[in-house]
A tleap script that builds the chain and sets N, CA, C and O, in Angstrom:
source leaprc.protein.ff14SB
mol = sequence {
  NMET ARG VAL ILE PHE SER LYS LEU ALA ARG
  GLN GLU LEU ASP ASP ALA THR HIE TYR TYR
  ASP ILE GLU PHE ARG GLY LEU GLY LYS ARG
  PHE ARG GLY GLU VAL ARG LYS ALA ALA LYS
  ARG ILE SER GLU TYR PRO GLU ALA TRP SER
  VAL GLU ARG GLY ASP ILE ARG LYS CYS LEU
  LEU HIE LYS PHE PRO TYR LYS LEU LEU TYR
  SER ILE GLU GLU ASP HIE ILE PHE ILE ILE
  ALA VAL ALA HIE GLN HIE ARG LYS PRO ASP
  TYR TRP ILE GLU ARG LYS ASN CTHR
}
set mol.1.N position { 0.817 -1.112 0.128 }
set mol.1.CA position { 0.121 0.084 -0.017 }
set mol.1.C position { 0.831 1.219 0.017 }
set mol.1.O position { 1.783 1.313 0.792 }
set mol.2.N position { 0.503 2.162 -0.747 }
set mol.2.CA position { 1.334 3.589 -0.754 }
set mol.2.C position { 1.165 4.348 0.573 }
set mol.2.O position { 0.129 4.402 1.236 }
set mol.3.N position { 2.290 4.897 0.843 }
set mol.3.CA position { 2.488 5.708 2.120 }
set mol.3.C position { 2.657 7.210 1.723 }
set mol.3.O position { 3.484 7.568 0.885 }
set mol.4.N position { 1.812 8.072 2.387 }
set mol.4.CA position { 1.707 9.505 2.061 }
set mol.4.C position { 1.969 10.191 3.436 }
set mol.4.O position { 1.271 10.061 4.442 }
set mol.5.N position { 3.165 10.989 3.297 }
set mol.5.CA position { 3.336 11.812 4.488 }
set mol.5.C position { 2.718 13.274 4.442 }
set mol.5.O position { 2.922 13.989 3.461 }
set mol.6.N position { 1.994 13.686 5.470 }
set mol.6.CA position { 1.384 14.882 5.656 }
set mol.6.C position { 2.595 15.939 5.553 }
set mol.6.O position { 3.757 15.633 5.816 }
set mol.7.N position { 2.206 17.149 5.162 }
set mol.7.CA position { 3.224 18.471 5.226 }
set mol.7.C position { 3.875 18.419 6.471 }
set mol.7.O position { 5.103 18.345 6.519 }
set mol.8.N position { 3.129 18.454 7.554 }
set mol.8.CA position { 3.817 18.576 8.902 }
set mol.8.C position { 4.538 17.445 9.240 }
set mol.8.O position { 5.634 17.628 9.768 }
set mol.9.N position { 4.107 16.168 9.023 }
set mol.9.CA position { 5.023 15.112 9.106 }
set mol.9.C position { 6.492 15.100 8.393 }
set mol.9.O position { 7.545 14.671 8.862 }
set mol.10.N position { 6.244 15.716 7.081 }
set mol.10.CA position { 7.437 15.761 6.297 }
set mol.10.C position { 8.465 16.698 6.929 }
set mol.10.O position { 9.674 16.469 6.895 }
set mol.11.N position { 7.799 17.989 7.629 }
set mol.11.CA position { 8.596 18.892 8.215 }
set mol.11.C position { 9.339 18.294 9.421 }
set mol.11.O position { 10.540 18.441 9.650 }
set mol.12.N position { 8.517 17.647 10.107 }
set mol.12.CA position { 9.055 17.029 11.398 }
set mol.12.C position { 10.248 16.010 10.977 }
set mol.12.O position { 11.272 15.957 11.658 }
set mol.13.N position { 10.087 15.289 9.946 }
set mol.13.CA position { 11.196 14.421 9.453 }
set mol.13.C position { 12.531 15.083 9.113 }
set mol.13.O position { 13.627 14.699 9.522 }
set mol.14.N position { 12.283 16.190 8.265 }
set mol.14.CA position { 13.316 17.152 7.851 }
set mol.14.C position { 14.037 17.658 9.024 }
set mol.14.O position { 15.266 17.624 9.084 }
set mol.15.N position { 13.185 18.193 10.091 }
set mol.15.CA position { 13.826 18.930 11.232 }
set mol.15.C position { 14.655 17.922 12.079 }
set mol.15.O position { 15.772 18.225 12.499 }
set mol.16.N position { 14.042 16.640 12.334 }
set mol.16.CA position { 14.718 15.796 13.131 }
set mol.16.C position { 16.069 15.227 12.438 }
set mol.16.O position { 17.049 14.879 13.098 }
set mol.17.N position { 16.006 15.181 11.166 }
set mol.17.CA position { 17.208 14.669 10.310 }
set mol.17.C position { 18.244 15.776 10.456 }
set mol.17.O position { 19.408 15.474 10.722 }
set mol.18.N position { 17.889 16.983 10.303 }
set mol.18.CA position { 18.774 18.199 10.522 }
set mol.18.C position { 19.437 17.952 11.951 }
set mol.18.O position { 20.649 17.768 12.062 }
set mol.19.N position { 18.567 17.961 13.032 }
set mol.19.CA position { 19.067 17.941 14.394 }
set mol.19.C position { 19.946 16.717 14.392 }
set mol.19.O position { 21.005 16.853 15.006 }
set mol.20.N position { 19.744 15.667 13.885 }
set mol.20.CA position { 20.788 14.462 14.045 }
set mol.20.C position { 22.014 14.745 13.264 }
set mol.20.O position { 23.087 14.444 13.787 }
set mol.21.N position { 22.007 15.203 12.259 }
set mol.21.CA position { 23.193 15.664 11.504 }
set mol.21.C position { 24.143 16.511 12.219 }
set mol.21.O position { 25.366 16.387 12.149 }
set mol.22.N position { 23.462 17.452 12.969 }
set mol.22.CA position { 24.222 18.417 13.737 }
set mol.22.C position { 24.795 17.709 14.919 }
set mol.22.O position { 25.873 18.025 15.423 }
set mol.23.N position { 24.110 16.839 15.299 }
set mol.23.CA position { 24.715 16.050 16.634 }
set mol.23.C position { 25.916 15.160 16.143 }
set mol.23.O position { 26.941 15.082 16.820 }
set mol.24.N position { 25.783 14.558 15.072 }
set mol.24.CA position { 26.780 13.586 14.655 }
set mol.24.C position { 26.686 13.373 13.059 }
set mol.24.O position { 25.594 13.043 12.598 }
set mol.25.N position { 27.655 13.528 12.304 }
set mol.25.CA position { 27.605 13.397 10.829 }
set mol.25.C position { 27.113 12.159 10.472 }
set mol.25.O position { 27.616 11.151 10.970 }
set mol.26.N position { 26.182 12.084 9.664 }
set mol.26.CA position { 25.654 10.921 8.957 }
set mol.26.C position { 24.556 10.164 9.906 }
set mol.26.O position { 23.979 9.127 9.579 }
set mol.27.N position { 24.378 10.823 11.068 }
set mol.27.CA position { 23.134 10.232 11.861 }
set mol.27.C position { 21.838 10.532 11.257 }
set mol.27.O position { 20.947 9.683 11.275 }
set mol.28.N position { 21.661 11.756 10.688 }
set mol.28.CA position { 20.474 12.007 10.022 }
set mol.28.C position { 20.235 11.111 9.034 }
set mol.28.O position { 19.061 10.763 8.910 }
set mol.29.N position { 21.173 10.569 8.176 }
set mol.29.CA position { 20.831 9.669 6.979 }
set mol.29.C position { 20.267 8.367 7.724 }
set mol.29.O position { 19.276 7.775 7.297 }
set mol.30.N position { 20.939 7.980 8.823 }
set mol.30.CA position { 20.419 6.786 9.545 }
set mol.30.C position { 19.067 6.866 10.132 }
set mol.30.O position { 18.288 5.916 10.217 }
set mol.31.N position { 18.864 7.991 10.502 }
set mol.31.CA position { 17.349 8.275 11.018 }
set mol.31.C position { 16.371 8.215 9.926 }
set mol.31.O position { 15.249 7.741 10.105 }
set mol.32.N position { 16.798 8.718 8.709 }
set mol.32.CA position { 15.730 8.715 7.553 }
set mol.32.C position { 15.692 7.269 7.092 }
set mol.32.O position { 14.674 6.830 6.557 }
set mol.33.N position { 16.777 6.504 7.283 }
set mol.33.CA position { 16.627 5.278 6.869 }
set mol.33.C position { 15.755 4.379 7.818 }
set mol.33.O position { 15.027 3.517 7.326 }
set mol.34.N position { 15.812 4.544 8.961 }
set mol.34.CA position { 14.939 3.946 9.955 }
set mol.34.C position { 13.427 4.301 9.514 }
set mol.34.O position { 12.591 3.420 9.316 }
set mol.35.N position { 13.167 5.650 9.383 }
set mol.35.CA position { 11.871 6.088 8.925 }
set mol.35.C position { 11.419 5.315 7.760 }
set mol.35.O position { 10.326 4.748 7.744 }
set mol.36.N position { 12.325 5.287 6.705 }
set mol.36.CA position { 11.835 4.509 5.468 }
set mol.36.C position { 11.571 2.996 5.795 }
set mol.36.O position { 10.736 2.391 5.121 }
set mol.37.N position { 12.191 2.418 6.716 }
set mol.37.CA position { 12.162 0.879 6.847 }
set mol.37.C position { 10.710 0.814 7.817 }
set mol.37.O position { 10.072 -0.236 7.741 }
set mol.38.N position { 10.236 1.794 8.626 }
set mol.38.CA position { 9.198 1.741 9.335 }
set mol.38.C position { 8.012 1.970 8.444 }
set mol.38.O position { 6.943 1.394 8.646 }
set mol.39.N position { 8.200 2.795 7.478 }
set mol.39.CA position { 7.019 3.195 6.534 }
set mol.39.C position { 6.909 2.047 5.654 }
set mol.39.O position { 5.771 1.771 5.272 }
set mol.40.N position { 8.032 1.206 5.194 }
set mol.40.CA position { 7.774 0.074 4.485 }
set mol.40.C position { 7.087 -1.139 5.262 }
set mol.40.O position { 6.258 -1.871 4.721 }
set mol.41.N position { 7.501 -1.278 6.553 }
set mol.41.CA position { 6.791 -2.137 7.437 }
set mol.41.C position { 5.248 -1.936 7.547 }
set mol.41.O position { 4.424 -2.848 7.475 }
set mol.42.N position { 4.990 -0.695 7.720 }
set mol.42.CA position { 3.588 -0.129 7.846 }
set mol.42.C position { 2.745 -0.467 6.436 }
set mol.42.O position { 1.587 -0.883 6.449 }
set mol.43.N position { 3.486 -0.228 5.268 }
set mol.43.CA position { 2.729 -0.454 3.927 }
set mol.43.C position { 2.317 -1.849 3.951 }
set mol.43.O position { 1.190 -2.231 3.637 }
set mol.44.N position { 3.404 -2.698 4.388 }
set mol.44.CA position { 3.147 -4.242 4.200 }
set mol.44.C position { 2.288 -4.891 5.110 }
set mol.44.O position { 1.653 -5.903 4.811 }
set mol.45.N position { 2.243 -4.270 6.353 }
set mol.45.CA position { 1.486 -4.917 7.441 }
set mol.45.C position { 0.783 -3.692 8.161 }
set mol.45.O position { 1.254 -3.420 9.266 }
set mol.46.N position { -0.271 -2.906 7.712 }
set mol.46.CA position { -0.747 -1.651 8.226 }
set mol.46.C position { -1.436 -2.046 9.565 }
set mol.46.O position { -1.320 -1.224 10.474 }
set mol.47.N position { -2.081 -3.093 9.799 }
set mol.47.CA position { -2.772 -3.289 11.014 }
set mol.47.C position { -1.923 -3.890 12.171 }
set mol.47.O position { -2.446 -4.168 13.250 }
set mol.48.N position { -0.647 -4.078 11.930 }
set mol.48.CA position { 0.308 -4.845 12.810 }
set mol.48.C position { 0.579 -4.023 13.981 }
set mol.48.O position { 0.927 -4.615 15.002 }
set mol.49.N position { 0.472 -2.699 13.999 }
set mol.49.CA position { 0.876 -1.850 15.118 }
set mol.49.C position { -0.343 -1.334 15.976 }
set mol.49.O position { -1.460 -1.103 15.514 }
set mol.50.N position { 0.036 -1.188 17.293 }
set mol.50.CA position { -1.115 -0.754 18.199 }
set mol.50.C position { -1.735 0.447 17.889 }
set mol.50.O position { -1.212 1.233 17.099 }
set mol.51.N position { -2.946 0.702 18.507 }
set mol.51.CA position { -3.863 1.802 18.187 }
set mol.51.C position { -3.344 2.832 19.275 }
set mol.51.O position { -3.265 2.511 20.460 }
set mol.52.N position { -2.987 4.111 18.797 }
set mol.52.CA position { -2.581 5.084 19.712 }
set mol.52.C position { -3.878 5.896 20.228 }
set mol.52.O position { -3.992 6.224 21.409 }
set mol.53.N position { -4.695 6.147 19.395 }
set mol.53.CA position { -6.031 6.959 19.853 }
set mol.53.C position { -6.974 6.844 18.551 }
set mol.53.O position { -6.582 7.160 17.428 }
set mol.54.N position { -8.135 6.403 18.809 }
set mol.54.CA position { -9.152 6.331 17.722 }
set mol.54.C position { -8.807 5.295 16.758 }
set mol.54.O position { -8.651 4.094 16.980 }
set mol.55.N position { -8.712 5.919 15.669 }
set mol.55.CA position { -8.085 5.002 14.409 }
set mol.55.C position { -6.670 5.301 13.910 }
set mol.55.O position { -6.200 4.966 12.823 }
set mol.56.N position { -6.055 6.005 14.914 }
set mol.56.CA position { -4.643 6.396 14.528 }
set mol.56.C position { -3.767 5.345 15.327 }
set mol.56.O position { -3.931 5.137 16.529 }
set mol.57.N position { -2.854 4.724 14.575 }
set mol.57.CA position { -1.829 3.714 14.983 }
set mol.57.C position { -0.536 4.491 15.103 }
set mol.57.O position { -0.381 5.656 14.739 }
set mol.58.N position { 0.447 3.642 15.700 }
set mol.58.CA position { 1.754 4.106 15.939 }
set mol.58.C position { 2.634 2.859 15.776 }
set mol.58.O position { 2.444 1.723 16.210 }
set mol.59.N position { 3.721 3.389 14.988 }
set mol.59.CA position { 4.899 2.417 14.780 }
set mol.59.C position { 6.142 3.003 15.215 }
set mol.59.O position { 6.589 4.015 14.676 }
set mol.60.N position { 6.763 2.369 16.235 }
set mol.60.CA position { 7.992 2.895 16.981 }
set mol.60.C position { 9.213 2.473 16.053 }
set mol.60.O position { 9.384 1.347 15.585 }
set mol.61.N position { 9.953 3.477 15.891 }
set mol.61.CA position { 11.423 3.402 15.216 }
set mol.61.C position { 12.203 2.524 16.029 }
set mol.61.O position { 11.990 2.473 17.241 }
set mol.62.N position { 13.162 1.770 15.440 }
set mol.62.CA position { 14.201 1.022 16.013 }
set mol.62.C position { 15.313 2.126 16.243 }
set mol.62.O position { 15.520 2.999 15.401 }
set mol.63.N position { 15.931 2.048 17.285 }
set mol.63.CA position { 17.385 2.856 17.319 }
set mol.63.C position { 17.063 4.443 17.656 }
set mol.63.O position { 17.996 5.141 18.052 }
set mol.64.N position { 15.908 4.943 17.519 }
set mol.64.CA position { 15.677 6.295 17.736 }
set mol.64.C position { 14.315 6.550 18.444 }
set mol.64.O position { 13.339 5.865 18.140 }
set mol.65.N position { 14.237 7.530 19.388 }
set mol.65.CA position { 12.871 7.610 20.234 }
set mol.65.C position { 12.060 8.253 19.463 }
set mol.65.O position { 11.826 9.416 19.791 }
set mol.66.N position { 11.487 7.786 18.401 }
set mol.66.CA position { 10.529 8.524 17.548 }
set mol.66.C position { 9.444 7.325 17.026 }
set mol.66.O position { 9.693 6.121 16.963 }
set mol.67.N position { 8.275 7.943 16.699 }
set mol.67.CA position { 7.114 7.013 16.255 }
set mol.67.C position { 6.627 7.571 15.080 }
set mol.67.O position { 6.781 8.771 14.853 }
set mol.68.N position { 6.010 6.767 14.248 }
set mol.68.CA position { 5.216 7.326 12.995 }
set mol.68.C position { 3.819 7.069 13.420 }
set mol.68.O position { 3.471 5.917 13.679 }
set mol.69.N position { 3.006 8.051 13.507 }
set mol.69.CA position { 1.515 8.004 13.778 }
set mol.69.C position { 0.795 8.183 12.405 }
set mol.69.O position { 0.993 9.122 11.635 }
set mol.70.N position { -0.027 7.196 12.220 }
set mol.70.CA position { -0.598 6.935 10.750 }
set mol.70.C position { -2.121 6.428 10.915 }
set mol.70.O position { -2.573 5.773 11.854 }
set mol.71.N position { -2.759 6.866 9.835 }
set mol.71.CA position { -4.259 6.221 9.607 }
set mol.71.C position { -4.246 5.236 8.449 }
set mol.71.O position { -3.381 5.361 7.582 }
set mol.72.N position { -4.987 4.439 8.394 }
set mol.72.CA position { -5.194 3.414 7.325 }
set mol.72.C position { -6.365 4.048 6.560 }
set mol.72.O position { -7.476 4.200 7.068 }
set mol.73.N position { -6.048 4.407 5.308 }
set mol.73.CA position { -7.009 5.075 4.455 }
set mol.73.C position { -7.509 3.986 3.373 }
set mol.73.O position { -6.909 2.912 3.322 }
set mol.74.N position { -8.439 4.201 2.632 }
set mol.74.CA position { -8.914 3.313 1.644 }
set mol.74.C position { -7.839 2.862 0.714 }
set mol.74.O position { -7.732 1.660 0.474 }
set mol.75.N position { -7.031 3.737 0.169 }
set mol.75.CA position { -6.062 3.378 -0.887 }
set mol.75.C position { -4.527 3.754 -0.479 }
set mol.75.O position { -3.608 3.786 -1.298 }
set mol.76.N position { -4.405 4.009 0.792 }
set mol.76.CA position { -3.012 4.481 1.034 }
set mol.76.C position { -2.908 4.607 2.661 }
set mol.76.O position { -3.890 4.481 3.394 }
set mol.77.N position { -1.809 4.828 3.045 }
set mol.77.CA position { -1.342 4.823 4.415 }
set mol.77.C position { -1.140 6.573 4.644 }
set mol.77.O position { -0.477 7.156 3.787 }
set mol.78.N position { -1.576 7.183 5.516 }
set mol.78.CA position { -1.475 8.565 5.766 }
set mol.78.C position { -0.643 8.768 7.133 }
set mol.78.O position { -1.151 8.541 8.231 }
set mol.79.N position { 0.657 9.209 6.967 }
set mol.79.CA position { 1.532 9.521 7.993 }
set mol.79.C position { 0.937 10.755 8.654 }
set mol.79.O position { 0.828 11.727 7.907 }
set mol.80.N position { 0.572 10.887 9.785 }
set mol.80.CA position { 0.137 12.330 10.428 }
set mol.80.C position { 1.365 12.916 10.982 }
set mol.80.O position { 1.612 14.090 10.706 }
set mol.81.N position { 2.215 12.204 11.776 }
set mol.81.CA position { 3.414 12.803 12.514 }
set mol.81.C position { 4.406 11.819 12.592 }
set mol.81.O position { 4.185 10.610 12.662 }
set mol.82.N position { 5.640 12.428 12.577 }
set mol.82.CA position { 6.987 11.728 12.936 }
set mol.82.C position { 7.282 12.435 14.301 }
set mol.82.O position { 7.982 13.445 14.378 }
set mol.83.N position { 6.709 11.839 15.340 }
set mol.83.CA position { 6.814 12.252 16.670 }
set mol.83.C position { 7.716 11.699 17.518 }
set mol.83.O position { 7.932 10.487 17.552 }
set mol.84.N position { 8.397 12.704 18.382 }
set mol.84.CA position { 9.323 12.061 19.438 }
set mol.84.C position { 8.555 11.487 20.431 }
set mol.84.O position { 7.451 11.958 20.705 }
set mol.85.N position { 9.031 10.475 21.032 }
set mol.85.CA position { 8.236 9.810 22.080 }
set mol.85.C position { 8.097 10.264 23.496 }
set mol.85.O position { 7.288 9.804 24.302 }
set mol.86.N position { 8.943 11.188 23.712 }
set mol.86.CA position { 9.098 11.754 25.029 }
set mol.86.C position { 8.693 13.182 25.101 }
set mol.86.O position { 8.800 13.780 26.171 }
set mol.87.N position { 8.192 13.824 23.939 }
set mol.87.CA position { 7.938 15.274 24.027 }
set mol.87.C position { 6.577 15.616 23.756 }
set mol.87.O position { 6.131 15.151 22.707 }
set mol.88.N position { 5.802 16.325 24.457 }
set mol.88.CA position { 4.424 16.810 24.138 }
set mol.88.C position { 3.711 15.575 23.486 }
set mol.88.O position { 3.706 15.504 22.257 }
set mol.89.N position { 3.150 14.664 24.183 }
set mol.89.CA position { 2.672 13.411 23.684 }
set mol.89.C position { 1.371 13.649 22.743 }
set mol.89.O position { 1.323 12.918 21.753 }
set mol.90.N position { 0.481 14.425 22.891 }
set mol.90.CA position { -0.633 14.590 22.202 }
set mol.90.C position { -0.783 15.821 21.310 }
set mol.90.O position { -1.905 16.213 20.989 }
set mol.91.N position { 0.484 16.521 20.850 }
set mol.91.CA position { 0.413 17.560 20.052 }
set mol.91.C position { -0.233 17.394 18.773 }
set mol.91.O position { -0.743 18.405 18.291 }
set mol.92.N position { -0.312 16.251 18.097 }
set mol.92.CA position { -0.595 15.846 16.916 }
set mol.92.C position { -2.078 15.719 16.736 }
set mol.92.O position { -2.541 15.801 15.598 }
set mol.93.N position { -2.790 15.541 17.679 }
set mol.93.CA position { -4.377 14.987 17.901 }
set mol.93.C position { -5.177 15.826 16.776 }
set mol.93.O position { -6.012 15.329 16.020 }
set mol.94.N position { -4.808 17.098 16.791 }
set mol.94.CA position { -5.940 17.861 15.710 }
set mol.94.C position { -5.432 17.761 14.205 }
set mol.94.O position { -6.044 18.354 13.317 }
set mol.95.N position { -4.337 17.026 13.945 }
set mol.95.CA position { -3.831 16.943 12.516 }
set mol.95.C position { -4.590 16.010 11.620 }
set mol.95.O position { -4.411 16.100 10.406 }
set mol.96.N position { -5.317 15.233 12.048 }
set mol.96.CA position { -5.928 14.044 11.342 }
set mol.96.C position { -6.309 14.485 9.693 }
set mol.96.O position { -6.140 13.789 8.692 }
set mol.97.N position { -6.774 15.620 9.763 }
set mol.97.CA position { -7.298 16.041 8.339 }
set mol.97.C position { -6.348 16.967 7.527 }
set mol.97.O position { -6.613 17.394 6.404 }
set mol.98.N position { -5.197 17.231 8.234 }
set mol.98.CA position { -4.246 18.165 7.397 }
set mol.98.C position { -3.227 17.490 6.557 }
set mol.98.O position { -2.448 18.157 5.876 }
savepdb mol mol.pdb
quit
């Protein structure tokens, strides 16, 4: 199934990548790789991950304290947020339709 990132989720991905590159050269690339792997797992098994709230599910990244929050749509997966697991846990709630 096709995976689509919201504009805000894409910005969060870019911001986190930039942060990790500042911390350690090449780490941003590794972070993006983990996001890519998680998106692929979600596309192959969309219902495998636990429900975060309502019809929004979460997939935790390996090696990084982030999760992908997504909804299963009729013909695609919609990534709502690339969220840090320990900061402002519910900030993304109003995003579903953005």
